[in-house]
C-alpha positions in Angstrom: -237.5 134.2 76.8 -240.7 133.3 78.8 -244.1 132.0 77.4 -247.0 133.6 79.1 -250.4 132.4 77.7 -253.7 132.7 79.4 -256.1 129.8 79.6 -259.0 129.9 77.9 -262.6 130.3 80.0 -264.9 131.1 77.1 -265.7 131.7 73.7 -267.0 135.1 72.5 -268.7 135.7 69.6 -267.4 135.6 66.2 -267.2 138.4 64.5 -267.7 138.6 60.8 -267.1 141.3 58.6 -267.2 141.7 54.8 -265.2 143.4 53.0 -263.8 143.8 48.8 -260.3 143.0 50.9 -257.7 140.5 50.1 -257.7 139.2 53.7 -259.4 137.1 54.3 -259.8 134.9 58.0 -257.4 136.7 60.9 -257.3 134.5 63.6 -256.1 135.9 67.1 -255.2 134.4 70.3 -252.9 133.9 73.0 -248.9 134.3 72.8 -246.3 133.3 71.6 -242.6 134.3 73.0 -239.5 134.0 70.9 -239.1 135.8 67.3 -236.3 133.1 66.2 -237.8 130.8 63.2 -241.1 132.9 63.5 -240.8 134.6 60.2 -240.6 131.6 57.7 -240.3 128.3 59.0 -236.7 126.9 59.7 -236.8 123.3 58.3 -239.2 124.5 54.9 -236.0 127.1 54.2 -233.3 124.9 55.0 -235.3 122.7 52.6 -235.3 125.1 49.8 -231.8 125.9 50.1 -230.9 122.6 49.8 -232.7 122.3 47.4 -231.5 125.3 44.9 -227.9 123.6 45.9 -228.3 120.2 44.8 -230.5 121.5 41.4 -227.7 124.0 40.5 -224.9 121.6 41.1 -226.8 117.9 39.6 -226.9 120.6 36.6 -223.8 121.9 36.7 -222.9 118.0 36.7 -224.9 118.0 34.0 -223.5 120.5 31.7 -219.8 119.1 32.5 -221.4 115.8 30.5 -222.3 117.3 27.9 -219.6 119.7 27.2 -217.0 116.1 26.9 -219.8 114.5 25.0 -219.7 117.1 22.4 -216.6 116.0 22.1 -218.0 113.2 21.0 -217.5 111.0 23.5 -220.1 108.9 25.2 -219.8 109.8 28.8 -220.9 108.9 32.1 -220.8 111.0 35.4 -221.3 109.3 39.0 -221.8 111.7 42.0 -223.3 111.9 45.2 -225.5 114.5 46.9 -227.0 114.2 51.0 -229.5 111.6 51.0 -232.4 114.1 52.6 -233.4 117.9 52.6 -234.5 119.2 56.4 -235.1 115.9 57.2 -237.2 114.9 54.1 -236.5 112.8 51.3 -236.9 114.3 48.0 -236.8 113.5 44.2 -234.8 115.1 40.9 -236.7 114.2 37.7 -234.5 115.3 34.4 -237.3 116.6 32.0 -237.0 117.8 28.3 -239.8 119.5 25.9 -242.6 119.9 29.1 -244.8 122.6 30.5 -242.6 121.8 33.5 -239.8 123.6 31.6 -242.2 126.6 31.2 -240.7 128.7 34.1 -237.1 128.3 32.4 -235.0 129.5 29.4 -234.1 125.9 28.3 -236.0 123.0 26.9 -234.5 120.7 28.9 -234.8 121.7 33.1 -234.6 119.3 36.3 -237.5 119.4 38.7 -237.2 119.1 42.2 -239.5 118.4 45.3 -239.1 117.5 48.6 -242.0 114.9 50.4 -242.4 117.2 53.3 -242.1 120.5 51.4 -244.2 122.6 49.0 -240.8 124.3 47.3 -241.0 122.5 44.0 -237.7 124.2 41.7 -237.0 123.8 38.3 -233.8 124.8 37.3 -233.0 125.4 33.4 -230.5 122.7 31.7 -228.5 123.8 29.0 -227.5 120.9 26.4 -226.7 119.7 23.1 -226.1 116.0 23.8 -228.8 113.8 24.5 -228.3 113.2 28.3 -229.8 110.9 30.9 -229.9 111.4 35.0 -230.7 108.3 37.1 -230.9 107.4 40.6 -229.2 104.2 41.2 -229.5 104.5 44.9 -230.9 107.2 47.5 -228.9 110.4 46.6 -226.5 108.7 44.0 -227.2 109.4 40.7 -225.9 108.7 37.2 -225.0 110.8 34.5 -225.0 110.7 31.1 -224.6 111.9 27.5 -225.0 109.8 24.3 -222.1 112.5 22.9 -222.3 114.5 19.7 -222.0 114.0 15.7 -218.7 112.8 15.0 -216.7 109.8 12.4 -216.0 108.2 14.9 -217.5 107.7 18.5 -214.6 108.0 20.8 -215.0 105.3 23.6 -217.1 106.0 26.7 -215.1 107.5 29.5 -216.6 107.3 33.3 -215.8 109.7 35.8 -217.1 109.1 39.7 -217.9 113.2 41.4 -218.8 111.5 44.5 -215.5 112.5 46.4 -215.5 116.3 45.5 -219.0 116.7 45.5 -221.5 116.5 48.1 -222.4 118.9 51.5 -220.1 121.6 50.7 -218.7 119.9 47.9 -218.0 122.6 44.1 -219.0 120.9 41.1 -216.2 123.6 40.0 -213.1 121.8 40.7 -210.9 120.2 38.0 -210.9 117.3 37.3 -208.7 114.3 37.9 -205.1 114.7 35.5 -205.1 112.9 32.5 -209.5 113.2 32.0 -208.6 116.6 29.6 -209.4 119.9 30.2 -212.7 120.6 29.1 -214.6 120.6 32.2 -212.1 123.9 33.2 -213.6 125.8 30.9 -216.7 127.2 32.1 -216.6 129.4 35.0 -218.7 128.8 38.0 -221.7 131.4 38.7 -223.2 132.2 42.1 -224.7 134.8 44.0 -226.9 136.2 47.1 -229.3 138.6 47.6 -230.5 140.6 50.4 -232.9 140.9 52.7 -233.5 137.1 52.8 -237.4 137.7 53.0 -238.2 140.1 49.8 -241.5 142.1 49.2 -243.0 144.1 47.2 -241.7 147.5 46.2 -239.2 147.0 48.3 -234.9 147.5 46.5 -232.9 143.9 46.6 -229.3 143.7 46.5 -228.0 140.9 44.2 -223.9 140.2 44.4 -223.1 137.8 41.9 -218.8 138.6 43.4 -218.9 135.1 44.8 -218.6 133.5 41.1 -215.0 132.3 40.2 -213.7 131.3 37.4 -211.1 127.8 37.7 -209.1 128.3 35.1 -207.2 131.3 37.0 -208.6 133.8 35.2 -211.2 137.1 35.0 -214.9 137.1 35.1 -215.6 139.9 32.6 -219.9 140.2 32.5 -222.0 139.6 34.7 -225.5 138.7 33.3 -229.5 139.1 35.5 -232.2 137.7 33.7 -235.1 138.4 36.1 -237.9 136.0 35.0 -235.5 133.0 33.4 -237.0 134.1 29.8 -233.9 134.0 28.5 -233.5 137.8 27.7 -230.9 139.2 30.2 -231.9 143.1 31.2 -229.1 144.2 34.3 -225.4 143.9 34.4 -222.8 144.1 37.2 -221.0 141.9 40.2 -223.8 143.9 41.9 -227.4 145.4 40.9 -230.7 146.3 42.5 -233.8 145.2 42.1 -237.4 145.8 42.9 -240.4 143.4 42.4 -243.8 144.9 41.9 -245.6 141.8 41.9 -245.9 139.5 44.1 -244.9 135.8 43.8 -242.2 133.3 43.1 -239.4 134.6 41.0 -237.1 132.6 39.4 -234.0 134.4 38.8 -231.0 133.4 36.2 -227.7 134.7 36.2 -224.9 134.5 33.6 -221.5 134.7 34.1 -218.9 135.0 31.0 -215.4 134.4 31.5 -212.3 136.0 29.3 -211.9 133.4 27.4 -215.6 133.8 26.5 -216.6 130.4 28.1 -220.1 131.3 29.8 -222.1 129.4 32.3 -225.6 130.5 34.2 -227.2 129.7 37.6 -230.7 129.8 38.8 -232.2 130.9 42.2 -236.1 130.9 42.8 -237.3 133.6 45.6 -239.7 134.2 46.9 -241.6 138.0 47.0 -244.5 138.6 49.6 -246.9 140.6 48.8 -248.2 142.0 51.8 -246.5 145.5 51.6 -245.7 147.8 54.0 -247.6 151.4 53.6 -243.8 153.5 54.2 -245.5 156.2 53.6 -248.0 156.5 56.6 -245.1 154.4 58.1 -245.4 153.7 61.8 -246.9 156.6 64.3 -247.1 156.1 67.9 -251.1 156.5 69.2 -252.9 159.9 69.3 -253.4 160.9 73.1 -250.6 158.2 73.6 -247.1 157.5 73.9 -246.5 153.6 74.8 -248.8 152.4 71.7 -247.6 152.5 67.8 -249.8 151.3 64.5 -248.3 150.9 60.9 -250.3 149.8 57.8 -250.2 147.0 55.5 -251.7 146.0 52.0 -252.8 143.0 49.9 -251.1 142.8 46.6 -251.1 138.7 46.1 -254.9 139.3 44.2 -256.0 136.6 46.9 -257.4 136.5 50.4 -254.8 135.8 53.1 -255.0 134.9 56.2 -252.2 136.2 59.1 -251.3 134.0 61.1 -248.9 135.2 63.7 -247.4 138.9 64.2 -244.1 139.8 65.6 -242.8 143.3 67.0 -238.9 143.6 68.2 -237.8 147.4 69.2 -234.3 148.3 68.9 -234.1 149.0 72.2 -233.4 146.3 74.5 -235.6 148.3 77.4 -238.8 148.8 75.7 -239.4 145.1 77.2 -242.7 144.5 78.0 -246.1 145.0 76.6 -248.8 144.6 79.4 -252.4 145.5 80.2 -252.8 149.3 81.9 -256.3 149.4 82.8 -256.9 145.4 84.1 -259.9 144.7 86.5 -259.8 141.5 88.6 -261.7 138.0 89.0 -260.4 136.7 85.6 -264.1 138.3 83.6 -262.4 139.1 79.7 -264.8 142.5 79.7 -262.5 144.2 82.5 -259.2 143.8 79.7 -261.3 144.9 76.7 -259.8 148.4 76.3 -257.4 149.2 75.3 -256.2 145.7 73.5 -252.6 144.9 73.2 -252.8 144.2 69.8 -255.3 145.5 67.6 -255.9 144.7 64.1 -258.6 146.9 61.6 -259.2 145.4 58.7 -260.2 148.4 56.3 -258.4 151.1 58.1 -261.5 152.6 59.2 -261.5 152.8 62.8 -263.4 149.4 63.4 -261.0 147.2 65.8 -261.9 143.6 63.7 -259.5 141.8 65.4 -257.9 141.9 68.8 -255.9 140.5 71.7 -255.5 140.8 75.4 -254.1 139.7 78.7 -255.4 140.4 82.4 -253.4 142.5 84.3 -251.4 140.1 85.7 -249.6 139.2 82.3 -248.1 140.4 79.0 -245.7 139.5 76.5 -241.9 139.8 76.6 -240.3 141.5 73.6 -236.6 141.2 75.2 -233.7 140.0 73.1 -234.9 138.7 69.4 -238.7 140.1 70.1 -242.1 138.9 71.0 -245.0 136.7 69.0 -248.1 137.0 68.6 -249.9 134.0 67.2 -252.6 134.2 65.4 -255.3 131.8 66.2 -259.3 131.2 67.5 -260.5 129.7 70.7 -259.6 132.2 74.0 -261.4 134.1 76.6 -258.8 137.0 75.5 -259.6 137.8 71.8 -262.8 138.3 70.0 -263.1 134.7 67.9 -262.9 134.6 64.6 -262.9 136.9 62.5 -263.6 136.1 58.4 -263.5 138.9 55.8 -264.1 137.5 52.8 -264.2 139.2 48.9 -267.9 140.2 48.3 -268.2 143.4 49.9 -266.3 146.8 49.9 -264.6 148.7 50.8 -260.6 148.3 50.9 -257.2 145.2 50.4 -255.7 147.6 53.5 -254.8 146.2 57.1 -253.8 148.2 59.9 -251.8 146.4 63.8 -251.5 148.5 66.6 -249.2 148.0 69.7 -250.2 149.3 73.3 -249.0 149.2 76.6 -245.2 149.0 76.3 -243.1 149.3 79.4 -239.4 150.1 79.9 -236.9 148.3 81.8 -236.9 149.6 85.8 -239.0 152.5 84.6 -242.8 150.7 83.8 -245.3 152.9 82.3 -244.9 155.8 80.9 -242.5 155.3 77.9 -242.1 157.5 74.8 -242.0 155.5 71.5 -241.3 158.1 69.6 -238.0 158.0 67.6 -237.2 153.8 68.6 -236.5 152.0 65.6 -238.9 148.8 65.7 -238.9 146.0 63.7 -242.0 144.7 63.0 -243.5 141.5 60.9 -246.4 139.4 59.5 -246.8 135.7 59.0 -249.4 134.7 56.6 -251.1 132.1 54.2 -252.1 132.8 50.8 -252.8 130.0 48.3 -251.9 126.8 50.4 -248.2 128.5 50.6 -247.2 130.7 53.7 -245.0 133.7 53.4 -243.7 136.4 55.7 -242.7 140.3 55.4 -240.5 141.9 58.0 -239.7 145.3 58.1 -237.7 148.3 60.4 -239.0 151.8 60.8 -238.6 154.1 63.0 -241.9 155.6 64.8 -243.1 159.4 64.5 -245.5 161.6 65.8 -248.5 161.0 65.3 -250.2 164.7 62.7 
């Protein structure tokens, strides 16, 4: 997809509109094309997934050491993991009895943090023996259990898991011959969820069917703890869950096999608080067939900065948005109505933010969609809009796209009945978040 960004030739006067809303600064300018990677920075998302994987694997290895330690052995395990996550170094810390573990139901937990990313998962560790974790070199860790209380302490057992634990490895593999069967007693829980970018009031499907039993037995129960408080609220290998509040959710799955052995698996997901108004839905703009609008509501309870919006019609023939009432000479006053993208904070009919392109340019929305990158300083937008929390009237905003064209047909398209995916990427409390939703455009009443 090609990129087409108007050259800046002046700065319009910033417009301030004070409302009692949670949507703060909407900075609209220019055009970025190519929707891939728009909604969730790919590096950040990769770092989150890799930290979750590493944390749960090390937690599994600590559980293995604890299992052997309860037999009375001193146990030392050595394991190797990736040196970095998404190009960033990271740390793994075993914490006991700290406020760091307050978000999980155990007194012992792992705290992971990547140098270049804000994501810092906390993974519960369920132990009965005293455990230790030491990084002996980058990516290589030594795990130790002091063993349980027995009349005569058995010799120290050492084991190197590095050959089978690493990128793509799994701590559930059987231990070496002669090392005992203790490590085979627990099942290996795993789960996925979709959609991968969840938002409030949206039904998520959690699927734990990938969980396995290394003893070739069966998994008899799947239990779900939605806030990792130690209380398991739901059961089933596949369950639906809706979160009504935004923010970080620590979800724990516990599986139990046919020998009554159980194990847990923890994942952290971020639920977006910019809710799509599915009651109003997507509607064409009254009097126009080439434009549609939708609404979002800020449910975070804190101000947000909308940074990008994306549009992607399912119909690839709807491949262009352009100025249909342009003038000449490069003067922005010729391009001010109708705007190609309009933001109305408070949904009171006032265009608080807009982006416009001259008649000889537009936005390609074919294939993977088109993106409007929200930032200030351009001839073809109205500058910076600041929306604070100390006025009136609401925390909603409408976003409108106009000027759709159809391949080979130019203007005159009818968007009613078309399925369109839209997305909004924003920043709240210093963290990035995104919402994505697909709906059919209906006729405006």
